[in-house]
N, C-alpha and C positions, 0 to 999 in steps of 0.2 A: 661198861663194862663185861668182859668176859669172857671167864678162863678158859687158856689154853692148856696149862700140863698141870698137871698138880702129883704129889711124888709121900708117899709116907712113910713112914718105919723105913728107908733106905739103909742095909746097912752094905759097906764093904771093907774088906781085911786085903793083903794081898800075903799070904801067906799066912805066920800068925803076928805081925802087923793088919792095927786096924787103923784104918787111912777113916771111914768116919760110922758111925754107931742113928740110925735113928731120927734120918732126916725127913723131914718132912716141910715142905715147902709147896705155893703155887705161882704162877704164873702169867699172868692176863696180857693182855691186846695194849693195853697201854706202856708194857714195861719195857723200860732199858737201864740194866738192870749192870751194875758192875761186880764176878763175882772175882774178890779176892781171899787172904789166907797166905798164912805159911806155905815155905816148900811141903810138901808131901802131904799136902792136907788134903791133897785128890780132890781138887779142882778138876780139874783135867779129865779125870775116870767120872767123875759128875754130869758129867757133860757129855762124857760119849756115851753114860749108859742115857741119859736125857733122847742124847739120840738115836739110839738102839743097838747101837755098835760096842759096847759093852752089858753085859746082866747085874745086880747088884744081888749079892747073897742074899739078900731077904725082903719086904718089902714088895711094895709093888708102884705105881702109874701109870695114870690117866691120862691121856690128852683128847680135844675136843674132835669131833667125825667130822672127819673130813681136814683135817689140821694140816698144812704143806706146811713141814721143819725141813730149815735146812742146820747142816752144821759146813764152818771151818776149819781144819786141824792145822795146829802150827805146823803143816813139815806139807810140803805146797806137790804134791803128786802128779803127773800126766803121764798119756801112755807112750809107747814108743812114735816117734814120729807127730805127734800131733804138732799143731800150729794153733794161736788164738783163735780163731771164726776155728775152728771143728771141735774144738775142747766146749765150746759156747754153746755152738750150734747141736750140737749131743743133746745139751742140757736142756734145750727149752721142750717146755713141756710136751710129754705126746699126746695130747688134746692137740695139741695142732700139729696136723697132716700134711698139710700144705711144704714142698717143700723150695720152694720161692720164698715164700713166708717163713721157715724154719731160717735160712737165710739172713733176709733181710733184718727180721730181729736182732738174730748175731751181731750184725754190723751194725745195725741201730745203737746197740747196747757197748760192743767197746769202741764205739767212734767217742761215746756221750764218757768213757773212762779216760779216753783220750789215746787211744792207742792208732798210730800214725801208721801201722802194718799190722793186718794178718795173717798174715800167712806166714810169718816167722816164723823157724823151730820152734819150742818153748824152755827145747830144754839150751838154748841159747837168752833166751830171759833173763835180765839180771834180778837178783833175789825181792827187789822191791814189787818188776814188773810181774815175775812170776804171783806174789804178792796178788795185784790188780786183779790178776788172771784168775785163784782160786775166788776171789770175794765177784768178779764176774760173772763165773759157772753155778754159783750159790741167788744172786740176782736177779737169770735171767730167768728160775726158778719160780719166781713169786711167792718169798715166803710169807706164812704170817707171823712166822717165828724162825729168826735165824740164830744160832750157837755158836756164836766164834771162839778161838781158843787164840790167844795172844797174837791180836788180829794185825800187831806194828810189829812182829817179829819182821824185820826184812829193810823194813822202809825205811827213806830218811825221813828228817822235817816234811822234804815240801809230801810226800806222801802220809805221812803223818796227817797233817792237816787237812790233806785233800778224802783222807778214810772220816776225823771230825764232820767234814762239812758232809759225808753223805750220813754219813748216820745223825749227824740233828733234819737232815729232811727227810726220814726213813718212814717211810708209811704200816714199815710193819715194825711186829716188839726184838727186842733180839737180849737176852742173855753173853758175857763176853767176858773172857776172862786178863784179867788187865791186871803188870807191876808198877803201869804208869799212874797212878795220883791225879797229875795235870790232867792226862788223857781222860779219865774217870771222870772227872769233876763236871767238863766240859762236854760230854755225851749220855749222863748219867742222870735219874731221875729215882735211883732208887743203886744200894750197895748190898752187897750181902758179905758179910766173912764168914770162911765156913773153918771151923778150927775145935774142934773136940771139948777145949777148955771151955766151951759155953752147953749151960745146961743142958739145947735143942738141937746143938752139936754147929752151930752159927747166930750172927747176929743179923739181923737185917737191919740195914738206915735208910732210912725213904726221904725223896723232897736232895738229894744229894745234887 
């Protein structure tokens, strides 16, 4: 077991309203963690801090040297004119320099994830397929730790079952925010409940 990321004494407020105080927590390479809590408790903000997209007011966090960290936002955003192939191809790690190899890797992953067409404009995709494309973009980067913010948003039942299967077989660790308790029960081995009512700012339950 190897620790991937450790946070120490993180505080975050918006204006005069504190989101969380003194959060100290670690995630290791066996992590399959669901992050839950009341609306406004700072779940999405905490993920963004871990992903380096926001900064805590105080505190620090460290990560394992060379950690490949992925982040899936609630909103699926693609550049103008993007297609599934271009989105995934551009996300192939930079150490793969051969153009043909990059394209082959992208096509293989899209096929595996059920895309019939890889040349369709991304903006024409349904919400569920846009979510799948966002997930594909992170998977091709081969993360050690994937942070997912409400990944079942826009997914129908078939899409949720597909995501459950994908995460149950994942070779990477993940931390995800979700309000879907049934989904969490099926894929997690730890639940972290973020709430300032707890002395540590959260309560961790192992073995979910």
